N, C-alpha and C positions, 0 to 999 in steps of 0.2 A: 476433799473436797468439804469434809463437816465443819473444818475448824475456821474454814473462809467464810466471811459472813455474806448474805446473800446480797448487799448490794453491792460489793466490790465484784459478786459474779456478774452481776447483771454489765457492769461495768467493763467486765474482760470477756463477756460474749459480744456486747457493741462494737468494742474494738476488733475482735475476729472477724463481725460481720463487715467492718470496712475493710479488713485483711483480705477478707475473701473477693471483695467488689473491686480491691487494686488488682486483683490477680487475674480475674476476667476481663475488666476493662484493659489490661496490660494485653492479654493474649488477642483479644479483638483489634486494638489499635496497633501492636506489630505486624499482625499478618494482616491489615489493612492496609498498610501503606504503602503506597505508588513508586514500584523501585523504579523507576526511570526519575521521578523526582526524588526518592532517596540519592541515587546516583550523583544528581547534578548536586543535590547539598554538600555530600561530602565532598566534592570539586572544589566546591568553596569553604571547606573545613569547619563547616556547623558539627560543633562538639558533639550535642544529640545524635543527628543524623548518622556521623563516624560508629557512636556507639553502637545504635540501633543497625548499620549494615552489619559489624562485626558479627553481632548477635544473629541474625540473620540467615550467615554464613554456615550454618547450622542450624537450620530451623526444627531438626529434631530431635536436639541438646535445649531449645531455647522453651518446645512445647516441653518437654518433661518436666524441667525447672519449676515451670509456670505453675504444671498442674500438680506436681508433688507440695509444694507451699500449699494450690487451694485445696486438695484435700487434706490436707492436716488441719490448716486451720477448721475447713467444716467440720472432721471430725471432734477434732477440739471442742467446737461450738456445740454440738451436737452433745456431749457430754454434760455441759457445763447446764446446757438449757434445759436435758433430765433433771439433774441436782436442784435447779431453780422451782423447775413444775413440781417436784416431788415436795420440796419444803414448803411450798405454798396452797400448794392443792390436794396433794400425795400420789401415791402411784398411779394410780386409775387414770389422772391426767397422762400422765408421763407415757402410758401404752397408748390412748384413745385422743388423746386430745393434741398431745405436742406434736406427732409428725404431720399433723394438718397444717399448725400451726407456723411451724421451723419450714416447712417447704416452702409454704405462702411468702415469708418473708426471706427467706433465703433468694428464692425466684425475683421478686419484686427491687429488695435492697442489695443484692448482691451475684445480678446475675443478667436480668433482663435491663435494668435500668445501667448499669455501668455499662453492659455491652454496647447498648444503643448510643450512648454519649461516646464511647469509643469509635465506634463507624461511622459517626458522624465527623469526630474533631480526631481521627487518628496521629496526626504527628503533635498535637496538643499533650494528650495524654502518653504516648509511647516515648517520645525523647526525656521528658523528667521521668519514666518509669526505669529506664535504663540505669538512671542512677543506684536503683534496689535490685534490681534483675541482675548486673553484673557481678557487682560483689556475691550477689546468691547462688548464681552458677558456680561460681570458684569454692564456695562452703558447701553445696552440697553435689559436688563434680562426682564423688564416686556413685551414690544414689543414681546420677543422671545415665552415668557410664551403664551401669547394673539395669535400669529400666528400661535404656535405649537396645542392649545388648539383647535382651527379654524379647522387646517389641519387633524388632529388626529380626529377628529371629524367626517369630511367628510372620510375620508379613512374609519371607522370603519362601515360609511353607505353601505361602497362597499365592508363589508365582509374583508376590511386587519387588519391587526395587526400591527403597526408601532415600538410596542414593539419590536418585533422577529427580528427587523432589527439587534438587539445587541447581538443576539443570534446565527446568523447565520455564524462565522468565523470559527466554529470549524471544520477541515478538516475530510471527511470522509474515509472508509479506502480507496475507489477505488480513491479518490482526492489523498490518501498519497500514493499510487504506483505510479500514476503521477508525483507527485512530485518527487520522487527517479527515476523513467524513464527520464526524461527530466533534472537529476541533469546534467549529461554528463561529462566533464573535473572534475567536483568537486568532485566526487568520482570515487575512480579506480573501473573498470571494476567489480573486482572479491569483491568488499567491496559491488557494487551496487547490485551486483546477493545472496550473502546473506543478504541484508537488505529485497528484495523482497519476498527471501525464507521467512523469517523472517514474512512476512504478509502474506504470503501463508501457513501456519503451523497451522493459526485458520482454514481451511477449508477442511484438514486432521486428519486422527482419525489414533489407534494404528493398525487397520486393515490394511493399506494403506503399511505401514512399515514393519510390521511382517513379517519374514521367514515362510511360511505354513507349515504345519504339516508334509506333506509327504517330502517336503526339510529337517527336521531337524534333527541333527546330534545327537544322545545320545547313552546313556547305559542302556540295559536292564538287569535287575539285573536276569532275569531270562535266559540268556544266561550261557554258559559255559565261565569261566575262560579267553579260550586262544583267545575267539573272542573277550569278555570285552578287554584283554589286546593290542588284536592287534589294536583295534579303539582308546586306549588311546595310543599307542604310534607311530600311524598314524597321527591323527587329528592335523587339523591345528586353532583350535578353541580354544581358553582362558579357557572357560566355557563351558560346556557339562549336559545337563538335564538328570538326575538318572529317572528311569522308571520301574515301575515293571508288565511286561506282556503287557504294550501297554502304548501309551503317556498319554491316561487317566487318568494314574497311576503314576504322577511324585511325587518321594520321597522327591527330593531335588536338589542342585546345585554341581556340583563338579567342584572346581577349577583346573587348571592344575598344579598349585606351589607345589598343596597339593598331588599331584600324586609320586614325587619321594619318599616319605616317606613310600608307602607301593609296591612300585616298587621295591626296590633293594634286593638281594636276587635272591632265587632261585623260576621261577615262581610258583611252584607247591605249595609252602608256601603262594601261597597270595589268600584269601578267599574272598568273598564275604563280610562279614562284615568289612574287612579293608575297602572296600570302603563306606560301611554306616558311619563309624565313622568318615569321611572327608568330607560329606556330609552339606551343610549350607540348610536351610529351604527354598524352593520355593515361589518366589513372584509372586502369582497370581493377572492379571490384566485383564477388559471386553475389547472385542476390540472395543467396542465402545467411547474408552475414546479420547477425542480431546488431539493431540499433545501438547498443551500448558500445557494442565494440566497434562498430563503423564510427560514432564520433570520436572516439581515442584516436582510430587510424586517422580520421580528416585530422586531427590536430600535429598527430606525430609525424603524417607526412606532408604536412601544408599544404595540402589541396582542400579547393573548395567544391569543386564538381570532380563526378566519379563518372567512368562508361560499364553501367552495369551487362554483365554476362551470364549466362547460365552454366550448367554442368558441362556444356557441349562449345561451352567458348563463344557462342551466338550474342551479339548482343541485345539486350532486351531491354533497355534504354536506359534514362540517366539520372544519377542521383545528385541530390544539392546539399552544403552544408544547411541552407536555407531551409530547403525540405527538412529536414533529421530538426532543427531547432524548430520550426513551426509545429512537429508534433508532442514539444515541451510548450511551449510560450502562445502557441496560440498561433492565426493568422495575421502576421504583420504586413503584408505583402501590399504595394501601394500602386502596383502592377496595372494600369488602365485597362488591359484586356481582360485581366481578370476581374475588374469591379465590374465590366461594363454587363459580365456573364456569372449569373448565380445556377451552380447546377439542381440544387433542391428549391422546389415553388411549392408554395403550399397552394391547395385546390381546395373546393369545399366538401363540407360532409368529412374532414380531416384527412381527404385522402394528399398525397404528394408526388409530383410530377417531378422524376428524379432523370437526369441525364446518365444515361446507363454505363458511362466509362466512369463513375465517380465511385471513388472507393468504400467498400463495404464501411471500413473501418470509419470513415469519414460521417457516413450517413447515422452510421449506430451513436458516435458521439456528437454531431448536429442536433437529433430529434430523439436522443436516447432510447434508442431500440438494440433489439437483441439479434438482428441477423447475423446469423451462422461467418463465422470468419477461418473456420478449420479448411477451408477449400478455397473458391475461388476467392478473388481478389475485389473484382469489381460487380456492380451490378449485372452487366449483361452476364460475366462468366458466373453468375450463379442463377441466371434463365436459363442461359445455354445446358449447364448441367443438370437442371431439372428436368429440361424439354427434351433433351440429349439431341436436338438440332435445331437451327436455325428457322423458326417457324413462317411461312408466306402468307402468314396473316396477322391479327393482331387477336389474341387471344388471350384468356383469363384463366388465372389458376391460383395455387395456393401453396405456401410453403411456409411448413409450421403454423404461426401465427398470424402470417403476411397476406393478406390479397394482392395479387400482382395482376396489370394489365401492359402490355403491350401497346404502344403507344405509337411508333416510329419504329420502323425497320428497313435493315438493305439486305443484300447478299449476301453482305459477310457479318454483321453483326447485330444486335440490336442498339438503337440511336436513343430510344427514350421511353421510360416505362413509369407508369402511376403505381403506388403501392399506399395500403392501408392496414394498419397496424387492427387486427379483430378483438376486439374486448375479450375478457377472458371468460 
């Protein structure tokens, strides 16, 4: 290098530092690209995104070509900087001064600054950089293969599989929840809640949304017609299960739009056979059905109401398509009976008076609590399980970080309870 003028060497050194900055920013920007936005841009035929996606198909090769180029540039820059320093200040400066000065220059101008900019604006830097990296990978391909073979072999000696890096960008369910949670202003609150409810649907079964059998309103064909007609004329429901003697003997479903056909005329002329003629076949489903599966089954079977049975075939309740959809979109019922009663009432000192028939999932969702849901489904169930009996007095106790007080009870169940979330 003695034949090259110092001014030219300085110019070459500056160019090498710029090249080093290019490689550093390229590495950070390429690895900082949002993979899901990148896939979206690829579908839109964005040329820079297409080139970037191809390079990222083998991240080990991309990193190798960048590091080979960066290290070559830095080594040559060190040699040239040594020659310049010796020319102007002597060999002592090359040994004692150059390492400190050159390290600072490379750190500031070729590492920290370009990488910081690339982390903030990955697409603006990565997409143009692919115009250089793509042909450079082709030119240095033999060296890249050699470096990868050695480095991957060493990684496997320590029990690591570099090929797994290409399959690690798929979102898990919990990660997808975090993405939706952090969407912020990009998704309206109502839509955000619906998306989260869809993700939670996988955790719920038919048992979580059904109306339990003791609350089912239906028609017993063994009752007098006067009792049956009173139910038909006062019910707020569109469809009613019809059974004989007890609800385990469901014979059909009566749609209330069919009722006017046999309700006209004198009540004495209406018979049980008139009701039977307008029944549709009952649709039975197991209580353990996951809600996503049941949603598809409702659509496939063209039903809106189902009779829920347990493993022994006994009826446990009724599930409707409306109940299932409300798990996703929230309550859209206009039922006057439902509007008149609120199962969760806020009291003083952050206590809540809760009807014990309320589902634990509904309580958790409405109050943001974390009551256990892996056992009983209702507040009554969790209390009885904890106490191991139905108390004959209003008692107070604690389950986890929640204080319970029984307010009303009967011989067979807890009616109402007050619950307080204890501070951590």
